[in-house]
MARVO-447900 format. One record per residue (C-alpha): residue number from 1; residue in one letter; x negated, y, z negated. Coordinates in Angstrom, 2 decimals. Layout:
% MARVO-447900
atom i=NUM | aa=A | X=X | Y=Y | Z=Z;
...
//
This chain:
% MARVO-447900
atom i=1 | aa=M | X=-4.24 | Y=0.99 | Z=20.27;
atom i=2 | aa=Q | X=-3.94 | Y=4.51 | Z=19.00;
atom i=3 | aa=A | X=-5.80 | Y=4.40 | Z=15.71;
atom i=4 | aa=E | X=-4.39 | Y=7.74 | Z=14.70;
atom i=5 | aa=L | X=-0.80 | Y=6.59 | Z=15.23;
atom i=6 | aa=W | X=-1.04 | Y=3.45 | Z=13.10;
atom i=7 | aa=E | X=-2.88 | Y=5.41 | Z=10.41;
atom i=8 | aa=Q | X=-0.18 | Y=8.08 | Z=10.37;
atom i=9 | aa=V | X=2.56 | Y=5.45 | Z=10.11;
atom i=10 | aa=Y | X=0.66 | Y=3.60 | Z=7.36;
atom i=11 | aa=T | X=-0.08 | Y=6.66 | Z=5.25;
atom i=12 | aa=S | X=3.49 | Y=7.89 | Z=5.61;
atom i=13 | aa=L | X=4.93 | Y=4.47 | Z=4.73;
atom i=14 | aa=T | X=2.71 | Y=4.00 | Z=1.70;
atom i=15 | aa=C | X=3.10 | Y=7.60 | Z=0.53;
atom i=16 | aa=H | X=-0.65 | Y=8.27 | Z=0.79;
atom i=17 | aa=I | X=0.01 | Y=11.59 | Z=2.49;
atom i=18 | aa=S | X=1.76 | Y=14.74 | Z=1.31;
atom i=19 | aa=E | X=5.34 | Y=15.33 | Z=2.36;
atom i=20 | aa=P | X=4.69 | Y=18.13 | Z=4.87;
atom i=21 | aa=W | X=2.33 | Y=15.89 | Z=6.85;
atom i=22 | aa=R | X=4.39 | Y=12.70 | Z=6.73;
atom i=23 | aa=M | X=5.44 | Y=11.20 | Z=10.05;
atom i=24 | aa=P | X=9.12 | Y=11.91 | Z=10.80;
atom i=25 | aa=G | X=11.29 | Y=8.81 | Z=10.82;
atom i=26 | aa=V | X=8.96 | Y=6.75 | Z=8.61;
atom i=27 | aa=I | X=10.38 | Y=5.95 | Z=5.19;
atom i=28 | aa=N | X=8.46 | Y=6.18 | Z=1.93;
atom i=29 | aa=A | X=8.34 | Y=2.49 | Z=0.98;
atom i=30 | aa=F | X=7.44 | Y=3.50 | Z=-2.59;
atom i=31 | aa=A | X=10.38 | Y=5.81 | Z=-3.26;
atom i=32 | aa=D | X=12.33 | Y=5.24 | Z=-6.48;
atom i=33 | aa=G | X=14.52 | Y=2.15 | Z=-6.30;
atom i=34 | aa=T | X=12.73 | Y=0.54 | Z=-3.35;
atom i=35 | aa=K | X=11.44 | Y=-3.04 | Z=-3.40;
atom i=36 | aa=C | X=7.84 | Y=-1.79 | Z=-3.22;
atom i=37 | aa=M | X=8.32 | Y=0.48 | Z=-6.23;
atom i=38 | aa=Q | X=9.95 | Y=-2.34 | Z=-8.20;
atom i=39 | aa=L | X=7.04 | Y=-4.63 | Z=-7.36;
atom i=40 | aa=Y | X=4.55 | Y=-1.89 | Z=-8.23;
atom i=41 | aa=G | X=6.23 | Y=-1.50 | Z=-11.62;
atom i=42 | aa=K | X=5.93 | Y=-5.24 | Z=-12.27;
atom i=43 | aa=M | X=2.29 | Y=-5.20 | Z=-11.19;
atom i=44 | aa=R | X=1.52 | Y=-2.20 | Z=-13.39;
atom i=45 | aa=N | X=3.15 | Y=-3.83 | Z=-16.43;
atom i=46 | aa=A | X=1.17 | Y=-7.04 | Z=-15.84;
atom i=47 | aa=Y | X=-2.01 | Y=-4.99 | Z=-15.42;
atom i=48 | aa=D | X=-1.40 | Y=-3.22 | Z=-18.74;
atom i=49 | aa=R | X=-0.69 | Y=-6.53 | Z=-20.53;
atom i=50 | aa=L | X=-3.86 | Y=-8.07 | Z=-19.08;
atom i=51 | aa=C | X=-5.97 | Y=-5.10 | Z=-20.18;
atom i=52 | aa=D | X=-4.45 | Y=-5.38 | Z=-23.67;
atom i=53 | aa=R | X=-5.35 | Y=-9.09 | Z=-23.81;
atom i=54 | aa=L | X=-8.86 | Y=-8.33 | Z=-22.62;
atom i=55 | aa=G | X=-9.21 | Y=-5.55 | Z=-25.17;
atom i=56 | aa=V | X=-9.87 | Y=-2.98 | Z=-22.43;
atom i=57 | aa=V | X=-8.73 | Y=0.57 | Z=-23.15;
atom i=58 | aa=D | X=-8.60 | Y=2.08 | Z=-19.65;
atom i=59 | aa=E | X=-9.23 | Y=-0.45 | Z=-16.89;
atom i=60 | aa=D | X=-11.04 | Y=-3.71 | Z=-16.27;
atom i=61 | aa=E | X=-13.66 | Y=-3.75 | Z=-13.50;
atom i=62 | aa=D | X=-12.76 | Y=-7.24 | Z=-12.28;
atom i=63 | aa=V | X=-9.03 | Y=-6.55 | Z=-12.22;
atom i=64 | aa=E | X=-9.71 | Y=-3.30 | Z=-10.34;
atom i=65 | aa=C | X=-11.84 | Y=-5.24 | Z=-7.83;
atom i=66 | aa=I | X=-8.98 | Y=-7.72 | Z=-7.28;
atom i=67 | aa=I | X=-6.50 | Y=-4.89 | Z=-6.70;
atom i=68 | aa=R | X=-8.83 | Y=-2.96 | Z=-4.37;
atom i=69 | aa=C | X=-9.58 | Y=-6.07 | Z=-2.30;
atom i=70 | aa=Y | X=-5.91 | Y=-6.96 | Z=-2.07;
atom i=71 | aa=M | X=-5.09 | Y=-3.41 | Z=-0.94;
atom i=72 | aa=E | X=-7.81 | Y=-3.56 | Z=1.73;
atom i=73 | aa=M | X=-6.43 | Y=-6.90 | Z=2.97;
atom i=74 | aa=E | X=-2.91 | Y=-5.44 | Z=3.04;
atom i=75 | aa=R | X=-4.13 | Y=-2.42 | Z=5.00;
atom i=76 | aa=E | X=-5.90 | Y=-4.65 | Z=7.55;
atom i=77 | aa=L | X=-2.81 | Y=-6.84 | Z=7.94;
atom i=78 | aa=C | X=-0.68 | Y=-3.73 | Z=8.50;
atom i=79 | aa=R | X=-3.12 | Y=-2.48 | Z=11.13;
atom i=80 | aa=L | X=-3.05 | Y=-5.82 | Z=12.91;
atom i=81 | aa=M | X=0.76 | Y=-6.07 | Z=12.71;
atom i=82 | aa=F | X=1.02 | Y=-2.62 | Z=14.26;
atom i=83 | aa=A | X=-1.33 | Y=-3.64 | Z=17.07;
atom i=84 | aa=Y | X=0.61 | Y=-6.86 | Z=17.69;
atom i=85 | aa=G | X=3.86 | Y=-4.91 | Z=17.65;
atom i=86 | aa=Q | X=2.51 | Y=-2.63 | Z=20.37;
atom i=87 | aa=Q | X=1.17 | Y=-5.59 | Z=22.33;
atom i=88 | aa=F | X=4.38 | Y=-7.61 | Z=22.18;
atom i=89 | aa=S | X=6.56 | Y=-4.62 | Z=22.94;
atom i=90 | aa=G | X=4.54 | Y=-3.96 | Z=26.08;
atom i=91 | aa=K | X=3.15 | Y=-0.60 | Z=24.93;
//
């Protein structure tokens, strides 16, 4: 598997790379109006409400840990899905 290729697709898809370096043909899944952006908005609102309930001004360490771990799991699943896609497509 080409590690660089899956990484380029992932960073382009998740908008973790600047526009000039994005991979052509890969959408920004977090563009305004997309499902990912809608879900992010819901998550952010829930995060803010939780911090308010906890009396935390900026961010809560445990909530941040949950989010970071979930993002790492999501990244690993994306990497594996890309590898399986290549495997099952015969590439």
